N, C-alpha and C positions, 0 to 999 in steps of 0.2 A: 608209753607215756609221751604226751605232747610237749614239745619245746616252745613255750610261749616266749613272746618278745617282751623283755623288761625294759621299758622306755625310761631312760634316766638323763635325757638331754636337758641341759640348762637353758631356759628361755632367753637368757642374756648371753650374747656373743662375747662382749667385753665391756668394760666401763671406762669412761673418761671422767675422772673425778667422781662426782656424784651422779653423773649422767650415764644411764645404761643404754647400750645399743643392743636392741633385742631382735631376735629372728623375725618376729611378726612385723615389726616396722620395716626391717630390711626387705622382706618378701613383698610387702605393700609397695615400697619405693621401687624395687626392681621391676615389678609387674607394671606399674604405671609408666616407667621409663621405656620399657620394651613396647608397651602399648602405644606410646607417643610415636615411636619410630615406625610402627606399623601404619598408624594413621597418616604419617607423613608420606609414606609410599602411596597410600590411597589418593592423597591430595595431588601427588605428582602424576599418578595414572590418569586422573580425571581433569588435570590441569586447573585446579581450583584456586581461589584467591588465597595466597599464603597467609594473609592477615587473619583469616578465619580460624586457623588451626590452634594458635595460641589461646585465643578466646575460648575455643572448645575445651582445651585442657583446663583452663581456670574454672569454667562453669561446671565441668564434670567433677573435678577434685572437690570443689566446695559443695556441690550437690551430694556427692558420695559421703563425705565425712559428716556433714550436718544431718543429712537424712538418716545415715546409719546410726548415728548417736541418738537422735530423737526417736528413731524407731525402736531401738533397744529400751529407751527410758519409758516411752509411752505405750508400747505393745506389751512389754513383759513386766513392768513394775511401776505403773503410773502413780499409784498412791504415794510411794516413797518419793519419787522425783518431783511430783507436783507439790509435795509438802516441803521438799528441800531443793528448790530449783537450781541453786548454785552448784549442786552435785552434777547436774547435766553437763556442765562445762569441763568436768574432769575426765576428758577423753583418755588421758594417759593411764587411767586406772583400769581401762578395759570396758567393754560393753558396746559392741557394734552389731546392728542387725542388718543382714543382707537385704531383707524386704524393705526396710526403711531406706537403705542406700539406694535401692532401685526406684522408690518413690521420689527420693531427693533428686536423682538424675533426671527423671521424667519432668519434674518441675523446672530444673535447671535448663533442660533442653527446650522447654516451652519458651523461656525467656531468651535463650540463645537464638532460636529460630526467629523470634519476633525482632530482636534488636541487632543481630549480627548477620546471619546468613540470608534471612528473608526467604527461606525455603521451608518445606514441610518438616514437621518433627520426625516423620518416618524416614525422610532423606537423611537426616542426621543419625537416627538410630541404626540404620543399615550399615553405617560406617562404625559407629561407636561400639556396637556389640561384637564386632569381629575380634578385637583384642581383649574384650572383657572376659571371655572364657579363660584366657591365660591369667589375667589379673586375679580372678576369683579362685582359680587353682592355687596360685601362689599364697593367697590369704588362707586357704584351708591348710596348706603346709605350715603356715604360721601358727594356726590353731593347734596343729599336731605338736609343734615345738613348745607350745604353751600348756600341753597336757589338758586340753579343754575340748568340749563338744564331741565327746566320744560316745560309743554305743552301749547297749545292754551287755551284761556278762554272757559270754557264750564259750563253750568248750571247743575252741577252734585252734588249729595249728598256727594260724596267723593272728591269734588273739594278742592284744597288747595290754600289758600291765602298766597303767599310768600312775604317777605319784599324786596322791590325793591331798597330802598336806604340803603342797608345793612351796608355799611361803616359808613354813617352818623348816622344811628340808634345806632351803637355800640359806637359812639362818644357822644351819648346823645340826638340826634334828635328824633322827633316823627316818628314812622314807617309810610312808605308809602307802602301800600299793593297792590299786583297785584289783578286783578279780579280772582275769583275762577277758577282754571286751572287744567288741567290734571297733576297729579303727575307722570310724565313719568319716573322719577328716580325709583319709586317703581315698575312700570310696568316692566321695564328692569331688575331690581333686582330680581323680582320673576321669570321671564323667565330664568335668569342666574342660579338661585338656582335649578330650575327644571333640567336644563341642567347638572348641577353639579351632581345631584342625578342620572340622567340617565347614565352619564359617569362612576360614581363610580360602578353602577350596571353592566355595560358592562365590566368594567375591572375586578372587584373582583368576580362577580358571573358568568359571561359568558366567562371570559378570552378572550374577543374580541381582546385583543392586539396581539394574535396569527395571526390575519388577519391584517397585517401591514397597517396602514392608515385608518382603519375602524372607530376607535374611533375619530381620528382627523377629519375625514370627517363629521361625524355626528355632532361633536362639532361646526365646522365652519358653517354648515347649520342652526343649532339651534341659535347660537349666532348672526350671521350676517343676517340671514333671518328674525329673529325677530326684529333686529335693523332697517332693511329696512322698515318694516311696522310701527313700533312705531314712526319712523321719521315723518310720516304723521301727527302725533299728536303734535309734538314738535315745539317750536319756532326756527326759524333759528338763527344760532350762528353769522352770519355775514351778512351785508347788501347785498353783492353781490349775496346771495342765493335767494333773493326775485325775484319772477317771473320765477325761474327755475322749470322745470317739476319735477325733483328730486333734493333734496339738496345735498350738498357735502358728508354728511354722507351716503346717499343712493348710490350715485355713487361709493363711496369707498367700500361699502358693496358688491356690485355685483361681483367683481372678487373673493372675498373670498368665496362667495356661490358657484360659478362655480368651484373653487378649491376643495371645500368640495364634490361636486357631483362627480368630477373626482376621488377623493381619495376613495370614497365608491365603485365606479364602478371598480376601479383597485383592491381594496381589495377583493371584491366578485368574480371577475373574475380569480384572481390569485389562483392557487392551492397551498395548504400548502406542 
């Protein structure tokens, strides 16, 4: 008989009055903090203008949060949110889409490149994506703590039983567990950590940033290529995805993989 993992972690670490401090928010904050320190090392390595780094952080955070929230609202449930636009602002209630966050960052870096660095967008992306693998891995661990975005039921020794009535359970009800399922949050987090290690090696050991767009292209293929395949194991987020050959997450991943291939081709073709 298989010994499944029964996951009973509370998403809230502790509370201060009515304010809850959650694992998801902590992971997000820790990821960004470490990411900032890594980018600071890059700035020192290349002897770049120190004033640019704080601007990069601001543009990136705003682009990530706004893009991820709008992406969730408009990609997965546009009818509801367009009819109730005030609900879009309720970020604290959950609902962030990584593809929307990526689009938000792309738009943010466009303005950053035009207004701050006056360098190409790929120049900025080659630096920004290096710590991003770590940040996204931390976010997926936050999803694990939230009992969300897990996979199909499977009879696996490492299958996780998540609490399906999480809100009611936190209010005192008996937990209702999912069948043993793929912990796809962990699958994604591990791939993202490996991508982070690869990008760190490319930047600091191989100085691959000298081939503009190469690190960015490799990152896009690793992150969104893995996302495409892991989606086959995940439960659909919305009812409209049932019966689709590829779900929304997979369709949104394809353009980013193509962009990554183009960036690598461009970087390797272009002479320094």
